[in-house]
C-alpha positions in Angstrom: -23.5 18.7 -18.3 -20.2 18.9 -17.2 -19.1 20.6 -20.6 -22.4 23.2 -20.6 -21.0 24.8 -17.7 -17.8 25.0 -18.7 -18.0 27.1 -21.6 -14.5 28.6 -21.7 -12.5 24.9 -21.5 -15.1 23.6 -23.3 -14.1 26.4 -26.2 -10.7 25.6 -25.6 -10.9 22.0 -26.3 -13.5 22.2 -29.4 -11.9 24.9 -30.9 -8.3 22.8 -30.9 -6.1 25.8 -29.4 -3.0 24.0 -29.7 -1.2 27.2 -28.8 -2.1 27.2 -25.5 0.5 25.7 -23.4 0.5 24.7 -19.8 3.9 23.2 -19.7 4.9 24.9 -16.2 1.4 24.3 -14.8 0.5 21.6 -12.1 -2.9 21.0 -11.8 -4.5 19.0 -8.7 -7.7 18.2 -7.4 -9.6 16.1 -4.8 -13.1 15.7 -5.9 -15.4 13.4 -7.2 -14.4 12.4 -11.0 -17.3 13.6 -12.8 -18.0 15.5 -16.1 -16.5 18.9 -14.7 -13.0 18.1 -13.5 -12.7 15.8 -16.6 -13.2 19.1 -19.0 -10.5 20.6 -16.7 -8.0 17.4 -17.1 -8.6 16.9 -20.7 -8.4 20.5 -21.4 -5.2 21.3 -19.5 -3.3 17.9 -19.9 -2.7 17.3 -23.5 -1.6 21.2 -23.2 1.6 20.0 -21.1 0.1 20.5 -17.4 1.4 18.2 -14.9 -2.0 17.0 -13.6 -3.0 15.0 -10.2 -6.5 13.8 -8.9 -7.8 12.0 -6.6 -11.3 11.1 -5.6 -13.8 12.1 -3.3 -14.8 8.7 -0.6 -17.9 7.5 -2.2 -17.0 8.5 -5.8 -20.2 7.5 -7.7 -20.6 4.9 -10.2 -21.4 6.6 -13.3 -19.2 9.3 -13.1 -16.6 9.7 -15.8 -13.9 6.7 -15.7 -10.9 7.4 -13.4 -9.2 4.7 -15.4 -10.2 6.2 -18.9 -8.5 9.5 -17.6 -5.2 7.1 -16.3 -5.2 5.6 -19.6 -5.0 9.3 -20.9 -1.8 9.6 -18.9 -3.1 11.4 -16.0 -2.4 10.6 -12.1 -5.3 9.3 -10.9 -5.7 8.5 -7.1 -9.6 7.2 -7.4 -11.9 4.6 -7.3 -15.5 3.7 -6.7 -15.9 2.8 -2.7 -12.8 4.1 -1.6 -11.9 3.2 1.9 -12.0 6.5 5.0 -7.9 4.8 4.6 -7.5 4.6 1.2 -9.2 8.1 0.8 -6.1 9.3 2.7 -3.8 7.3 1.1 -5.0 8.8 -2.4 -4.3 12.5 -1.3 -1.1 11.6 0.1 0.2 10.3 -3.2 
């Protein structure tokens, strides 16, 4: 569902646009870690962008796994069931 609503990013990823460089870019977000943000993260991070993401207070359990994105090298501050205090701690990071 996420990729078909982001055709430009999806095309860049699928066509392997290795020439597209994001080396001096910083990408940060504070949203549920769903398919749509993961398309942005997984398109920009491998091309050199510095990516940091925090999740929303009630990150749905069936969304893209924050652990999977963290394992790929993205700074992820999100997990299912964040308390309000944890949410603001994540944003501060």
